[in-house]
N, C-alpha and C positions, 0 to 999 in steps of 0.2 A: 323472281316480282312475283307476286301475289298479287289478288286479286284489289286488295287495297292501296297498294301502286296507282295500279292500274287504272282505278276511278281516282287516284288524284291528278293523275298526268290527261286524264279526258280535264278535266275540272278544270286546272290549273291552263289547258287549253283553253276551252270554250271564254274563260274569263280573257285571257288575252287579246282572242279574239272582241271578243266582246266590248273591251277599250281600247279595241286598234290599239296593240303596244306590238310594233314588230319584232322588238328589242327580245322580248319576253317570249315572244310567242318560238323564236327564230330558238331559244335556251332550249324549250323541247325538244332539238332536231341535233342529230348526229350531222354533224363538220360534213360529209358525205351523203347530207341524205338527199334521195329520190322525188321527186313529186309530179304524178300526171296529172294535167288534167286535158280533158277534151276543149273545153273554151280557149286555152293556149294555144290546141295545134288550131285550129279555128283565128286566131288574133292573129300569130307566129309562127308559121308552117312551119318554118326552116328549124325548130327545136321539135317536131316532131310529138308535137303535148308533155313535152320531158324534162325538165326541169334538175339539174345532179348539180349539188351543195350547196353550204346554205350559202354562200356567197349569195350564189343565180338567185338562191331564193328571195336575197335583201333584198335581190336588184327586180 
């Protein structure tokens, strides 16, 4: 993966995010992706701020 590939991924991510298109956004993630959010740690302490897997990200 080169710089142009990384730039395209970032551009696609921001576009999907700004369009509120969850499915397009999730297409950019691996099925086993992990996401940490300090806000999630506060709002849902049982997660310890960590979401694991594309399905969990979807929910």
